C-alpha positions as CSV (number, residue, x, y, z in Angstrom):
1,X,-20.8,12.8,34.7
2,X,-22.1,16.2,34.1
3,X,-21.7,18.4,31.0
4,X,-18.8,20.3,32.5
5,X,-16.9,17.1,33.3
6,X,-17.6,15.8,29.7
7,X,-16.3,19.0,28.2
8,X,-13.1,18.7,30.3
9,X,-12.6,15.0,29.3
10,X,-13.1,15.9,25.6
11,X,-10.7,18.8,25.8
12,X,-8.1,16.5,27.5
13,X,-8.6,13.8,24.9
14,X,-8.2,16.3,22.0
15,X,-5.0,17.7,23.6
16,X,-3.6,14.2,24.0
17,X,-4.4,13.4,20.4
18,X,-2.7,16.6,19.2
19,X,0.4,15.8,21.3
20,X,0.5,12.3,19.8
21,X,0.0,13.5,16.3
22,X,-3.3,11.6,16.0
23,X,-6.3,13.0,14.1
24,X,-9.2,12.3,16.5
25,X,-11.7,12.6,13.7
26,X,-10.0,10.3,11.3
27,X,-12.1,7.2,10.5
28,X,-10.5,3.9,9.9
29,X,-11.2,2.9,6.3
30,X,-12.8,-0.5,5.7
31,X,-10.8,-3.0,3.7
32,X,-12.4,-4.3,0.5
33,X,-11.3,-7.3,-1.5
34,X,-11.7,-8.3,-5.2
35,X,-10.4,-11.0,-7.5
36,X,-7.9,-10.1,-10.2
37,X,-7.3,-12.4,-13.1
38,X,-4.0,-12.1,-14.9
39,X,-1.6,-14.3,-16.9
40,X,0.8,-16.4,-14.9
41,X,3.8,-14.6,-16.4
42,X,2.4,-11.3,-15.2
43,X,2.2,-12.7,-11.7
44,X,5.9,-13.6,-11.7
45,X,6.8,-10.1,-12.8
46,X,4.5,-8.6,-10.2
47,X,6.0,-10.7,-7.4
48,X,9.6,-9.7,-8.4
49,X,8.6,-6.0,-8.6
50,X,7.0,-6.1,-5.2
51,X,10.0,-8.0,-3.7
52,X,12.4,-5.4,-5.2
53,X,10.6,-2.8,-3.2
54,X,10.4,-5.0,-0.1
55,X,6.6,-4.9,-0.2
56,X,3.9,-7.5,-0.3
57,X,2.2,-8.0,-3.7
58,X,-1.0,-6.6,-2.2
59,X,0.7,-3.4,-0.9
60,X,2.5,-3.0,-4.2
61,X,-0.8,-3.2,-6.2
62,X,-2.6,-0.8,-3.9
63,X,0.3,1.7,-4.1
64,X,0.4,1.5,-7.9
65,X,-3.4,1.9,-8.2
66,X,-3.3,4.8,-5.8
67,X,-0.6,6.6,-7.8
68,X,-2.5,6.0,-11.0
69,X,-5.7,7.4,-9.5
70,X,-3.8,10.2,-7.7
71,X,-5.3,9.2,-4.3
72,X,-2.0,9.1,-2.5
């Protein structure tokens, strides 16, 4: 493939991304894990709060942390 063909392919790719509403330069963020220690009674309340929002406990915690850190 020569330089001109590469430029055409890139232009087509960027146009397809734009049409699909995709950011071609967005990088997928790596997922990190950590251990959280909390009282058993807190865990029950956490599970109820997440269920009320129809979310997993993990998603609920990430959303709350994001709101508190103003990352959302």
